[in-house]
C-alpha positions in Angstrom: 343.2 91.0 34.1 341.3 93.4 35.9 338.0 92.1 36.9 335.1 94.6 37.0 333.3 94.5 40.3 329.8 93.2 40.2 327.1 95.9 41.0 324.6 95.0 43.6 321.5 97.0 42.6 319.2 95.3 44.9 319.2 98.1 47.4 319.7 100.9 45.0 317.1 103.6 44.6 317.3 106.8 42.7 317.8 109.7 44.9 314.8 111.5 43.6 312.7 108.5 44.6 314.2 107.5 47.9 314.4 111.2 48.8 311.4 112.9 47.4 312.7 116.2 48.9 315.8 116.1 46.6 315.8 118.6 43.8 317.9 118.8 40.7 320.9 121.2 41.0 320.5 124.5 39.2 322.6 125.2 36.0 325.8 127.0 36.3 325.7 130.8 36.2 325.5 132.3 32.8 324.1 129.2 31.2 320.5 128.8 29.9 318.3 125.9 30.8 317.2 124.1 27.8 313.6 123.2 27.8 312.9 119.9 26.5 309.9 119.4 24.4 307.7 116.6 25.6 306.1 114.6 23.1 302.4 115.1 22.9 300.7 111.9 23.9 297.1 111.1 23.6 295.7 111.0 27.1 292.0 110.6 26.4 291.6 107.2 27.8 293.4 107.8 31.1 291.5 111.0 31.6 288.2 109.1 31.3 289.3 106.5 33.7 290.3 109.2 36.2 286.9 110.9 36.1 285.0 107.7 36.8 287.4 107.0 39.6 286.7 110.4 41.1 283.0 109.9 41.0 283.4 106.4 42.4 285.5 107.8 45.3 282.9 110.4 46.1 280.2 107.7 46.1 282.3 105.6 48.4 283.0 108.6 50.6 279.3 109.3 51.0 278.6 105.7 51.9 281.4 105.9 54.4 279.9 109.0 55.9 276.4 107.4 56.1 277.8 104.2 57.6 279.9 106.1 60.0 276.9 108.2 61.0 274.9 105.1 61.5 277.6 103.5 63.5 278.0 106.6 65.6 274.3 106.7 66.3 274.4 103.1 67.3 277.4 103.9 69.5 275.6 106.8 71.1 272.2 105.3 71.5 273.1 101.7 71.6 270.4 99.1 70.9 266.9 100.4 71.6 266.3 98.1 74.5 269.6 99.2 76.1 268.4 102.8 75.8 265.1 101.9 77.5 266.7 100.1 80.3 269.3 102.7 81.0 266.8 105.5 81.0 264.6 103.7 83.5 267.6 103.0 85.7 268.9 106.6 85.6 265.4 108.1 86.4 265.0 105.7 89.3 268.5 106.4 90.7 268.2 110.2 90.5 264.5 110.7 91.5 263.2 107.6 93.2 260.4 107.6 90.6 259.5 104.9 88.1 259.8 105.6 84.4 257.6 103.2 82.6 258.0 102.6 78.9 255.2 100.2 78.1 255.7 100.1 74.3 258.7 98.8 72.3 261.3 101.6 71.7 262.5 102.1 68.1 265.5 103.7 66.5 264.5 106.1 63.7 266.6 107.1 60.7 264.2 109.3 58.7 263.7 112.2 58.5 266.4 112.3 61.2 268.2 109.9 63.5 266.7 109.4 66.9 264.8 107.2 69.3 261.1 106.8 69.8 259.6 105.8 73.1 255.9 104.8 73.1 253.5 104.8 76.1 255.7 106.7 78.5 254.7 107.2 82.2 256.6 109.1 84.9 255.2 108.3 88.4 254.7 110.8 91.2 257.3 110.9 94.1 257.6 107.6 96.0 255.8 108.8 99.1 252.9 110.4 97.3 249.6 108.7 96.5 247.7 109.3 93.3 248.3 109.3 89.6 251.6 109.8 87.6 253.2 113.2 87.0 253.4 112.6 83.2 252.0 110.2 80.7 252.5 110.5 76.9 251.5 108.3 74.0 255.0 108.8 72.5 258.2 110.7 73.1 260.5 111.1 70.1 264.0 112.5 70.3 265.9 113.3 67.1 269.6 114.3 66.9 271.8 116.0 64.2 273.7 113.7 62.0 276.7 115.9 61.2 277.1 116.7 64.9 277.3 112.9 65.6 280.2 112.6 63.1 282.1 115.1 65.2 281.3 113.3 68.4 278.7 115.9 69.6 275.0 115.4 70.4 272.7 118.1 69.2 269.1 117.5 69.9 267.3 118.6 66.8 263.8 118.0 68.0 261.8 116.5 70.9 258.2 115.5 70.3 255.7 114.8 73.0 252.5 113.3 71.6 249.3 113.6 73.7 251.1 114.2 77.0 249.1 114.5 80.2 250.9 116.6 82.9 249.4 116.4 86.4 250.7 119.1 88.7 249.4 118.1 92.1 250.0 119.3 95.7 249.1 116.7 98.4 247.6 117.5 101.8 251.1 117.7 103.2 252.1 120.5 100.8 254.4 118.3 98.7 254.2 119.0 94.9 254.6 116.3 92.3 257.0 118.4 90.3 259.5 119.0 93.1 262.5 116.8 92.0 265.2 118.4 94.1 263.7 117.3 97.4 263.9 113.6 96.5 267.6 113.3 95.9 270.8 115.2 95.3 271.4 116.2 91.7 274.9 115.4 90.6 274.7 115.0 86.8 273.0 116.8 84.0 271.5 116.0 80.6 274.5 116.7 78.5 277.2 114.7 76.8 280.8 115.9 77.1 282.7 117.0 74.0 284.3 113.5 73.8 281.9 110.6 74.2 283.2 108.0 76.6 283.3 105.1 74.3 286.0 102.4 74.8 286.7 98.9 73.5 288.4 96.3 75.7 290.6 93.4 74.7 288.3 91.1 76.6 285.2 91.9 74.7 284.4 93.5 71.4 281.2 94.9 72.9 280.7 98.6 73.1 280.7 100.2 76.6 278.4 103.2 76.5 278.5 105.8 79.3 275.1 107.4 79.1 274.4 110.9 80.1 272.5 111.6 83.3 269.2 113.4 83.4 268.7 117.0 84.7 265.9 116.9 87.3 266.3 120.2 89.2 267.9 123.5 88.4 270.7 124.0 91.0 271.3 127.3 92.6 274.4 127.9 90.6 274.6 126.6 87.0 277.9 126.2 85.3 278.2 128.6 82.2 280.2 125.9 80.4 277.4 123.4 81.0 274.8 125.8 79.7 276.8 126.6 76.6 277.0 122.8 75.8 273.3 122.3 76.1 271.5 122.5 72.7 267.9 121.9 71.9 266.6 123.2 68.6 262.9 122.3 68.8 260.4 121.1 71.4 256.9 120.2 70.3 253.9 119.3 72.4 251.0 117.9 70.4 247.4 117.8 71.8 248.5 117.8 75.4 246.7 118.5 78.7 247.8 120.0 82.0 246.1 119.9 85.3 246.8 121.7 88.6 245.2 120.3 91.7 245.7 121.4 95.3 244.4 118.7 97.7 244.6 121.1 100.7 242.1 123.6 99.3 240.4 121.6 96.5 241.4 124.2 93.9 241.7 122.7 90.5 242.6 124.2 87.1 243.3 122.6 83.8 244.0 123.2 80.2 243.5 120.9 77.3 244.2 120.9 73.6 247.7 122.1 74.3 249.8 122.5 71.2 253.1 124.2 71.7 256.2 124.6 69.6 259.4 126.0 71.1 262.3 126.8 68.7 265.8 127.8 69.7 269.3 126.5 69.7 271.7 127.0 72.6 270.6 128.4 75.9 272.5 131.6 75.0 270.5 132.1 71.9 267.0 133.6 71.5 264.0 131.3 71.7 260.5 131.5 70.2 257.3 129.8 71.3 253.9 129.6 69.7 250.9 127.5 70.1 247.4 127.4 71.6 245.4 125.7 74.4 241.9 125.5 75.7 241.0 126.9 79.1 237.5 127.1 80.5 236.0 126.4 77.0 237.9 129.1 75.3 240.9 128.7 73.0 243.9 130.9 73.9 246.6 131.6 71.3 250.2 132.0 72.6 253.1 133.8 70.9 256.3 134.4 73.0 259.9 135.5 72.5 262.8 135.1 74.9 266.2 136.6 74.3 268.1 133.9 76.2 267.3 131.0 78.5 270.8 131.2 79.9 270.1 134.5 81.6 267.0 133.0 83.3 269.0 130.0 84.6 271.9 132.2 85.8 269.5 134.5 87.7 270.0 137.4 85.3 267.2 139.5 83.6 266.0 138.0 80.3 264.1 140.0 77.8 260.6 138.5 77.2 257.7 139.4 74.9 254.4 137.6 75.3 251.1 137.9 73.4 247.9 136.0 74.5 244.8 136.2 72.3 241.4 134.9 72.9 237.8 135.8 72.5 237.3 137.3 76.0 240.6 139.1 76.3 243.9 140.0 74.6 247.0 140.5 76.6 250.5 141.6 75.8 253.7 142.0 77.8 257.2 143.2 76.8 259.9 143.5 79.5 262.4 141.6 81.7 261.9 138.4 83.7 264.4 137.4 86.4 264.5 134.1 88.3 266.4 135.0 91.5 265.0 133.4 94.6 261.6 134.1 93.1 260.1 135.5 89.9 260.5 139.2 89.1 258.6 140.6 86.1 259.1 144.2 85.0 257.8 145.7 81.8 254.9 147.2 79.8 251.6 145.4 79.7 248.2 145.8 78.1 244.9 144.1 78.6 241.9 144.6 76.4 238.5 142.9 76.6 235.6 143.7 74.3 233.2 142.6 77.1 233.8 142.6 80.8 230.8 140.4 81.3 232.2 137.8 78.9 235.6 138.0 80.5 234.3 137.5 84.1 232.2 134.6 83.0 235.3 133.0 81.4 237.3 133.3 84.7 234.4 132.0 86.7 232.0 134.8 87.8 228.7 135.5 86.2 227.3 139.0 86.0 223.6 138.7 85.0 223.2 142.4 84.6 226.7 143.1 83.4 226.3 143.2 79.6 225.8 147.0 79.4 229.2 147.5 81.1 231.0 147.3 77.8 234.7 146.6 77.4 237.6 146.8 79.7 241.1 148.0 78.9 244.2 148.4 81.1 247.8 149.3 80.3 250.9 150.5 82.2 254.3 149.6 83.6 254.0 146.3 85.4 256.2 145.1 88.3 255.2 141.7 89.7 256.5 139.1 92.1 254.7 136.3 93.9 254.4 138.7 96.8 253.3 142.0 95.2 252.1 143.5 91.9 252.2 147.1 90.9 251.0 149.1 87.8 252.5 152.6 87.3 251.5 155.0 84.6 248.3 153.0 84.5 245.4 153.8 82.1 242.2 152.0 82.9 238.9 152.2 81.0 235.7 150.5 81.9 232.8 151.4 79.6 232.7 155.2 79.8 234.7 155.5 83.0 238.4 156.3 82.6 241.1 156.3 85.2 244.8 157.0 85.3 247.5 156.8 88.0 249.1 154.0 90.0 247.8 150.8 91.6 249.7 148.2 93.7 248.7 145.1 95.6 250.5 143.1 98.3 249.5 139.5 98.0 251.4 137.8 100.8 248.8 138.8 103.5 245.7 137.3 105.0 243.8 139.7 102.7 245.5 141.4 99.7 246.4 145.0 100.4 245.6 147.3 97.5 247.0 150.8 97.3 245.9 153.3 94.6 246.4 156.9 93.6 244.0 157.6 90.7 242.3 160.3 88.8 238.9 159.2 87.5 236.9 161.0 84.9 233.3 159.9 85.6 232.4 157.3 88.2 228.9 155.9 87.9 228.6 154.0 91.2 224.9 153.6 90.7 225.2 151.9 87.4 228.2 149.9 88.4 226.4 148.7 91.5 223.4 147.7 89.3 225.6 145.9 86.7 227.6 144.0 89.4 224.5 143.1 91.4 223.7 139.4 91.8 227.2 138.5 90.7 227.8 134.8 91.5 230.4 132.2 90.9 229.9 129.6 88.2 230.1 126.0 89.1 232.4 124.4 86.6 231.9 120.9 85.2 234.4 118.3 86.1 236.8 118.1 83.2 237.7 114.6 81.9 241.1 115.1 80.4 241.1 111.8 78.6 237.9 112.9 76.7 239.1 116.5 76.3 242.2 115.2 74.5 240.3 113.2 72.0 240.3 114.6 68.5 237.0 115.9 67.4 235.7 116.3 70.9 232.3 117.9 71.1 233.4 120.1 73.9 234.4 122.9 71.5 235.1 126.4 72.8 232.8 129.2 71.9 233.8 131.0 68.8 232.8 134.6 69.8 231.9 136.8 72.7 228.2 136.5 71.7 228.3 132.8 72.2 229.7 133.3 75.7 227.1 135.8 76.6 224.3 133.6 75.1 225.5 130.9 77.4 224.9 133.1 80.5 222.3 131.8 82.9 218.8 132.9 82.2 218.1 133.5 85.9 216.8 137.1 85.9 216.3 137.6 89.6 218.3 140.8 89.4 217.5 141.8 85.8 215.6 145.1 85.5 215.9 145.8 89.2 217.9 148.9 88.6 217.1 151.7 86.2 219.8 153.8 84.5 219.1 156.3 87.3 219.7 154.1 90.3 218.6 155.6 93.6 219.1 152.5 95.7 215.4 151.8 96.1 212.5 150.8 94.0 210.8 154.0 92.9 207.4 154.5 94.6 207.9 151.4 96.7 210.4 152.6 99.3 213.9 151.5 100.0 215.2 148.1 98.9 214.6 145.3 101.4 217.1 143.0 99.8 220.0 142.0 102.1 223.1 144.1 101.8 226.0 142.0 100.6 228.8 143.0 103.0 231.2 140.1 102.1 233.1 142.4 99.6 234.3 144.5 102.6 236.5 141.6 103.7 237.9 140.6 100.3 240.8 143.1 100.5 242.3 145.8 102.6 242.9 149.1 100.8 244.2 152.7 100.9 243.1 154.8 97.9 243.6 158.5 97.2 241.1 159.5 94.5 240.4 162.6 92.5 237.0 162.0 90.8 235.9 164.5 88.2 232.3 163.4 88.4 230.4 161.0 90.7 227.0 159.5 90.6 226.0 157.7 93.8 222.8 157.1 95.7 221.0 159.2 93.0 223.2 162.2 93.7 225.1 164.0 90.9 228.4 165.2 92.5 231.1 167.2 90.8 234.8 167.1 91.4 235.7 165.3 94.6 238.9 164.7 96.4 238.9 161.9 98.9 240.9 159.2 100.6 239.4 155.9 101.4 240.8 153.1 103.6 239.5 149.6 104.1 240.8 147.3 106.9 239.3 144.0 107.9 235.7 144.9 106.9 235.8 148.5 108.2 236.1 151.4 105.8 236.7 155.1 106.4 236.3 157.7 103.6 237.5 161.2 104.2 236.0 163.6 101.7 238.5 166.4 101.6 236.7 168.5 99.0 233.4 168.0 97.3 231.4 170.1 94.8 227.7 169.4 94.3 224.7 171.3 93.1 226.5 174.6 93.1 227.9 174.2 96.6 231.0 173.0 98.2 231.8 171.0 101.3 233.7 168.3 103.1 232.9 165.3 105.3 233.5 161.7 106.4 231.7 158.4 105.9 232.4 155.3 107.9 231.1 151.8 107.2 231.7 148.5 108.9 230.3 145.0 109.0 227.9 144.6 112.0 226.7 141.0 112.3 224.9 140.2 109.1 224.4 143.8 108.2 226.2 147.1 107.8 226.9 149.9 110.2 227.2 153.4 108.7 228.1 156.8 110.0 228.3 160.1 108.1 229.2 163.7 108.9 228.9 166.4 106.3 229.0 170.2 106.1 228.0 171.8 102.8 227.7 175.5 101.9 226.1 177.3 99.0 224.2 174.3 97.8 221.1 174.5 95.5 218.2 172.9 97.4 215.8 171.8 94.6 218.1 169.6 92.6 219.7 168.2 95.7 216.4 167.2 97.4 215.0 166.0 94.1 217.9 163.6 93.5 218.3 162.6 97.2 214.6 162.0 98.1 212.5 163.0 95.1 211.3 166.2 96.8 211.1 168.9 94.3 209.0 171.5 96.1 211.8 173.5 97.8 214.1 175.9 95.9 216.8 178.1 97.2 220.5 178.3 98.1 221.8 177.5 101.5 223.8 175.4 103.9 223.5 171.8 105.2 224.9 170.1 108.2 224.4 166.3 108.5 225.5 164.0 111.4 223.8 160.6 111.2 224.5 157.0 111.9 222.6 153.7 111.6 222.9 150.0 110.9 220.8 147.3 109.2 220.8 144.3 107.0 219.0 146.2 104.1 218.6 149.7 102.9 215.2 150.0 104.4 216.4 148.7 107.8 219.4 151.0 107.7 217.3 154.1 107.0 214.8 153.1 109.7 217.6 153.0 112.3 219.2 156.4 111.6 220.0 158.6 114.6 221.6 162.0 114.9 221.0 165.6 113.9 220.6 167.6 110.7 220.2 171.3 110.0 219.5 173.4 107.0 219.1 177.0 106.0 218.0 178.1 102.5 217.8 181.7 101.4 215.9 183.5 98.6 213.9 180.6 97.4 210.4 179.3 96.9 208.1 176.5 97.7 207.1 175.3 94.3 203.6 174.0 93.5 201.6 176.0 96.1 200.8 179.6 96.5 200.2 180.0 100.2 199.3 183.8 100.0 196.6 182.8 97.5 195.1 180.6 100.2 194.8 183.5 102.5 193.1 185.5 99.7 190.2 183.1 100.2 189.2 185.5 102.9 187.8 187.6 100.0 185.1 185.1 99.5 184.8 184.2 103.2 186.2 180.7 102.9 189.5 178.9 102.7 189.6 175.9 100.3 191.9 172.8 100.3 195.2 173.3 98.5 196.1 171.5 95.3 199.5 171.4 93.7 200.0 173.4 90.5 203.2 173.5 88.5 202.7 177.2 87.8 202.3 178.2 91.4 204.9 178.9 94.1 205.5 180.7 97.4 208.5 182.9 97.6 210.5 183.1 100.8 213.5 185.0 102.0 214.6 182.3 104.4 213.7 178.7 105.2 215.4 176.9 108.0 214.9 173.9 110.4 216.8 171.8 112.9 216.0 168.1 113.1 216.6 165.5 115.8 216.7 162.0 114.3 215.9 158.9 116.3 215.1 155.4 115.0 214.8 156.8 111.5 212.3 159.5 112.4 213.4 163.2 112.1 211.5 165.6 114.3 211.6 169.4 114.1 209.9 172.0 116.3 211.4 175.1 114.7 210.7 175.0 111.0 210.6 178.6 110.0 209.9 180.5 106.7 209.8 184.3 106.2 208.5 186.4 103.3 207.3 190.0 102.8 203.7 189.4 103.6 203.8 186.1 105.4 205.5 184.1 108.1 205.4 180.3 108.4 206.2 178.1 111.3 206.1 174.4 111.4 206.7 171.3 113.4 206.3 167.5 112.9 208.0 164.3 111.8 209.7 163.0 108.7 209.9 159.2 108.7 213.1 158.4 106.8 212.5 154.7 106.7 208.9 154.7 105.5 209.5 157.9 103.4 206.5 159.6 105.0 205.7 163.2 106.1 203.5 164.3 108.9 203.9 168.1 109.4 201.8 171.0 110.6 202.6 174.3 108.9 201.2 177.6 110.2 201.4 180.3 107.5 200.6 183.7 109.0 199.5 186.9 107.2 201.3 189.7 109.0 200.6 193.4 109.4 204.2 194.3 108.9 205.4 194.4 105.3 209.1 194.4 106.2 209.4 190.7 105.6 212.5 189.0 106.9 213.9 190.9 109.9 210.5 192.5 110.7 208.7 192.4 114.0 207.1 189.1 114.5 204.9 190.0 117.5 202.2 191.7 115.5 198.9 190.0 115.4 198.2 188.1 112.1 195.8 185.7 110.4 197.1 182.2 110.9 195.8 179.4 108.7 197.2 176.0 109.8 198.1 173.5 107.0 198.6 169.8 107.5 201.1 168.0 105.2 200.9 164.2 105.2 201.7 161.2 102.9 204.7 160.0 100.9 207.6 162.3 100.0 206.9 161.9 96.3 203.3 163.1 96.5 202.3 164.6 99.8 198.7 165.7 100.6 198.2 169.2 101.8 195.0 170.4 103.6 194.0 173.5 105.5 192.9 173.3 109.2 190.0 175.8 109.5 189.8 175.1 113.2 193.0 177.0 113.6 191.4 180.2 112.4 188.3 179.9 114.6 190.3 179.5 117.7 191.1 183.3 117.8 188.5 185.3 115.9 189.6 188.6 117.7 193.1 188.1 116.3 191.7 188.1 112.8 189.8 191.4 113.4 192.8 193.0 115.0 195.1 192.0 112.2 192.8 193.3 109.5 192.4 196.7 111.4 196.2 197.0 111.7 196.5 196.4 108.0 193.8 199.0 107.3 195.9 201.7 109.1 198.5 201.2 106.4 196.0 202.1 103.7 194.2 205.2 105.1 192.5 207.2 102.4 191.6 204.2 100.3 188.3 202.4 100.2 188.0 198.8 101.2 188.0 197.5 97.7 191.3 199.2 96.9 192.8 198.0 100.2 191.8 194.4 99.5 193.1 194.7 95.9 196.4 196.1 97.0 196.9 193.7 99.8 195.4 190.4 98.5 194.7 191.1 94.8 191.4 190.6 93.0 190.7 187.0 92.0 189.6 186.9 88.4 188.6 190.6 88.6 185.5 189.8 90.7 184.3 191.8 93.6 183.7 189.6 96.6 181.6 189.8 99.7 184.8 190.0 101.7 185.3 193.6 100.4 182.2 194.8 102.2 183.3 193.0 105.4 186.7 194.6 105.3 185.1 198.0 104.4 183.0 198.0 107.5 186.0 197.0 109.6 188.2 199.8 108.3 185.4 202.3 108.7 185.0 201.3 112.3 
């Protein structure tokens, strides 16, 4: 009997189960697959169970993510105390400085994961005395959760609460912020793509390899490293910053510093905004930077900057390059509603500067630590406008300024008055701890008016200059105030200027082309072309510091100038009119205007044609012969004495100009004069000898004919001289009087004496005088 073998099914598995890849063989060709109808089963309960499971799985997944994120944060940061100790160790190892974290550090989980370090202090370099480089109430660092899950550290935000940054240079020239000089930088503040976390069989503890701290920017920065760095937001809340140079005593500081910097990677754009308080005025900051990476790799980075405050608003748009030094190239604009308020803000008070008005400046800026230039510049100060180019070299004992400008109207008189008595403002010592306190009473002014109201009430220079400044107190002589020569040594300069209008020393000057140089307190101004009072000329003016005073030399030649407005503006002498030529070659020195004018020496010369002496009628004086007497002269605005030519040469010594050849000619009169003009005291002492001549030919006529000479003495101040006749001059030669009258009579043969006198001298008020009988008898004889 056949025995059926026993089947061992223990290891048997259906092929479709043991081999999931197996598929049922297709039906033979020509046959049709018969679809089996599956029985419809009610699946409501299983479906409900599957939905709840799905929700549960999502919930579990979320929990796993959170727990995993927390675990990752703990792995990265480790316990707070470990973070504290590791940071202190790394800072010490890399810089030699002490990082002090006085408070207890905390891990934060909301609103983001991070670490909070309270009461942080970073000391100065080990060999430097003094306070720490940085103190802060708290520093908080937050990181991105999702990045941690992928083993990356993205710093979402760094907060510095009430930081105090002390930038100090000691007497040996070592700065507190120089990290590179204290140790070689080998590692940087970045975690690699894979965090070095390992577990050992010996211990279940976590071995964390913390990142090193960047303390100096190396000369060559790895692009890969820069791409890995990521900081999305940096915030400084109510901070303060101080700069102090122990070598010079210079100190600057800002308080109330609030700054927010938003970005991402160093290759991304960055924005910064905030405000600070400097010198009692709040300054708002708004900046944009295309890429930090370009700066760190010594390539140009596009920057825009806007600074706004009460005293001034500033904007810049251009490129910044950090290669060996800083290079800034771009368009800039500065605008201040009040120059006086702006100078007071930066430390200089202008007691008389309020009428100056506002200041604006714009152009193409190029700046390095060694030089600054502004091309295509437009400058406006009050009503004065200028355009052109200005540059300055800063790496010299004195800055060297070079300019090529076209100026519309330059009111040197007014500018000198407004800048007079300028003086530095002594700043109060700023207590940073107090300045940082919220609600400090040291609030900045809210407006320009508040700044101006805060100006010192010292009015020693107020009202000293009128709108028409002449450099002296009218009616009281030249100013005796010491000349401030210190400005001549502030800078060296070379300027080419085309000035459309100039007001200086009381003179109104038209278009002027000049070149001025200044070197070590000595200036030379070459006036290539000058137009003034209808004339034109050229000249040179030199000035240099001489002891406590000023040494000045000038040489001018001017043709076709109108005498009356020139002399009136220059010396308030309005009695001479005419057109002529001037030659001036003078020099002097002194500690004041009065001393300078009193020391002048040299030569001057003038010739005026077809003019008049206003205020006096000298021929009318001679007509006094009709009544047999000559009275003193008084000035009258309706009177004048015409002349064909007026000329004189002066020799100047110790401020006194002497002439022996003053000469004036007219049809019926000649005038000769001599005497002194005291330039320092502004006094006249002249003898004028008008002479009634027989010849009627006037200028060019014979001057050897006998005539009636009536000496006139002119004395007193320039502004109001006294003029008196000298009768003794007539009595010295009575025969000459008779001879002159006889010679005149020959010109009027056939006329009676009355007609001759009337034709020659005129008839005063239509009255017949006793002089007619005298002349009638003379002519008959």
